N, C-alpha and C positions, 0 to 999 in steps of 0.2 A: 504494499499501499503506499503510495506517495506523503509527503509529507501534505499535512493542510493548509491551506492558504486562504482560510476563512479568517475573518480578524476574532470571531466567538468559536472557532473548531475547538475542538481537544485536544489533545496532545494526539499524535500516530498513534502509540501504545494506546491510549485511553480509547481510544477509535475502533483499534482492530478487536478491544475487550469487548465493548458493544457487541460489537457484530458477531465475536466468536459464542458469545451467549445467546444472541439469536439464532448462530447454525445449528448449536450443539444443546439447544433444551427439546428435550422429549420429555413424551406422555411418560411415565414410568409406571409399570405395575409391579414390577419384583423391587422390593425392601429388603434393608437388613438389621432390620430394629433399632436397638440404640435410641438415641433422644436428640429433642433440640434445645436448646439451654435458652433460657427464655429471655436471654440479652440479644438472643442472635434471633428467635422469632419476632421478637418486637420489630427489629432493624425489616424484616420481610415484610411485617403488616405494616409498618411507616410507608414499604413502599408503593403496595397497596393499594395506601392511604392516597396516596402521592398522585393518582393515575387522574388520567382528566375525566371531569363529567361534562356534560350539556348542562349546561344552564348554573353549572356548581351546586348539584342537587345531590352528588355522593350517596347513591342511590345502593350500596354495599352495606352487608354488615356481616359478619362474622362470628359464627360460633364454634369454639374450640372443644371439640367432643373427647375426654377425659375418660369417664368413666364406661368401664370394660364390659358392664352391661348391656350399655347402649351404644353401643360399638359393634358389639354382635347381633342386635336389634337392628343396627345398620346393615352390617350385614348380609342378613337374610334378606331384608328389605329389596338390596341389590340382587339378591341371588333369585327371588321371584320373580323380579323384572327380566333378568338375564334370559332365563325359560322361556320369559313371552314374546319376550325379541326374536331369542330361536326359529320359535317357532312361527313368527311373524316372516322368515326369512324364509321361509318354504327348503327348498334345496340344498341351501346353504345351513341348515341350521346343526346339523352334525359340524361343519367347517367352525363356526362360531361357539358351538360349544367349548371346541377347544384352544376357544382365546382367553386367558388370563384379564380379567376386566377391573379387577378392582385388589387393592392392597391394604384393606381398611383394618384387620386382624392384624399383619405384621407391622404395618407401619407407624412410625415414633409421635406422628403427631396427623390427626384430622378436622379438617375447619370444615365448617358447611356453608354456606357463603349464599346470602340472601338479601331480597330486595325487599324495604320493608311497607306497611302499609301507607295509603294515602298519596300514592304517587302522582296519582292525578294531579294534584293541586299544583305540581313543578310543568307550569304551561312554555318556561322559555327556551325553546327551540324541537317543543317536545309536541307542537301544537299541530302537526301535521304528519308526525313521526313517534308516536308514542312512545315506539319500543326502543327508543334510544336511552333507557332506563338502563335495557338489559346488555346495551351495546357497553352502554358507561362501565355497566360492572364486570365485562367481559373484559376491559380495559385495566380495573385493578386485579383480575384474576392474572394477566398478563403478565403485568408488574410482577407481582410475586414469583412467578414462573420464573422471570429470565433474573431477578435476584435472586433466588430458589440458584440456580442452576450455575449462578458467578458465585454462590459459596460454596458450592460441593455437593449441594441436595437434591436429589431427584423429588419432583412432584408428580403425579397423576390428576386429572380430572376424571371423575366420574359422573354421569349425565345417566347412567341407566337408573333410574327411581321411578317410582309414583311419586309425585311432588307433597298431591295432597297428603298423602302417609308418612313422606318425612316432613311433611308440617306437623301434623298431630302427633307424630312421635317427639318432636321438639319444642312442643305448648307454644308453636309461634302464633301470634296474631292475626286473628282473618286479616286478606288482605295483604298478606305476605308472599313471598315467591322463594322456594329455595329452586338454585338452579343449576349448584356443581356441589360435588363433593370432592374436597381435596387431599389426597394424602400428599405426607410431607416429608420425608426424615432419610436416613443415611441411604446410600445406596452400593452393593459391590463393584458394580459398574455402572456405563450409562450406554444403553444400547448405540451402535455404532451407524443404524439408521433410524427411521421407524417402524415401531415393532410390529405394525398392522403393514408396512411395504415390508418387512422380514418375511412374516406370516405368508407373503403373498396374499394379502385380504385386498390391497388397494397399492397405489403409486400415487407419488407428488407428480401431479400435474405441470408441464411446461409452463414457465412464464411466459413465454412469449405469447402461450393461449388464451392469457388471460387480461394481457392489456390491450384495449384499443386506442384508436384517436381518432376524434369527433364522432364518428358515428360507431355503433355498433357490430361489433363484428370488423371493422377496418382496422388490420392489424398496424402497432403501433411501429414506427420505423426503429425505434432508437430501443429497440427489445430483438437483441439477438434470438435468430432460431436455434432451440435445442442442435448442439454437434452430432 
């Protein structure tokens, strides 16, 4: 990477570190127990809390699940949905059931990310796009993910659950919405490629197929086709 020339740019090693965290972030499913010190967890949550949000509504809430019986209930909830998801996949049912989709019972920390009630009161930036509360919360999760990778911790986003059942399990108020169970903690190693790609479930699409210019489907010139 060439030295940056922008007056407000980070140094070259700092820029490289940012891109490395992005490139090496993985959706982890295999954890090695251990712990996340409270001070470190505080840093990661602070990174999440510094995410951008539409209208500065900050629609994220984090529930740290420390109770073992509650984790067991979370695990069971995910397993129930895993079976239903497999059945919905038809001919890929058996293939899906071989995938590891969670690490709730093995990981150091479990965080449930949810959005609070009364989000409809936030109009700024959401009048025509009310789903921007979800987009903002996803930004917080990504901040946490990248910070965790930079600190050598693995994180996995589990979305296989019934939101109503999870909300009831955690005594969440009416109008709130759980969107993620995050597994966070030490790992023996990071996957060298996305797990679903390694398992031949799916493959990352080419960037050149995703960037258009002026109109839909018009390939952008600045994006080189895959080699």
